[in-house]
N, C-alpha and C positions, 0 to 999 in steps of 0.2 A: 967792864961790865959787856961789852960786844964780843971780848975776847972769850969770855966765859959762856956765854950763848954759843958761840961758835963752835967752841970745844965740847959743850954738852951735844950740841947738834950732831958732830962728827962721833962721838961715842955711842949716840942713839943710832946712826944709820950703819955703823960698824957691828953693833949689837943685833939689830935686825938681821943684816946679812948673815952673822955666823947662824943664828937661829933658822934661818931659813936654809942653809946647807945641811944641818943636821936633820931636818924633816926630809931632806931627800934622798935618804940612805937606800942602798941597793936591798932588796926583798931578798930573804933566803928561803931555799925551797924546803917544803915540809914533807916529810915522809908519812904517807897516809896509807901504806900498803897494809898495815897491821889494823886499821881501824875498819869498823864495820862501815860500810857504804851502799847507797841505794841509788839507784837511777844510772844514766849513761855518764863514763868518764869524761867524754867529749862536750856535755852540755854546755852551752853558754852561761855565764855568770855575770851579774849585775853587782856591783860595789857602790853602795849608796854612804857618804860620810855626811856626819852631821858634827857641827861645832858650834860654840856658843863664845861669840867675842864679847860678850857683855859683862 
């Protein structure tokens, strides 16, 4: 019983580590030279990320 719980805990931790590594991939540049744009190309940008853990 205790060994089964320990094995399950290890599998959960390994799964969380692997999932965490996937979400930290490098961003690829996007070519926007052909898109219509307004404003200064060097304007500051704020990125807000929303998530739901429920």
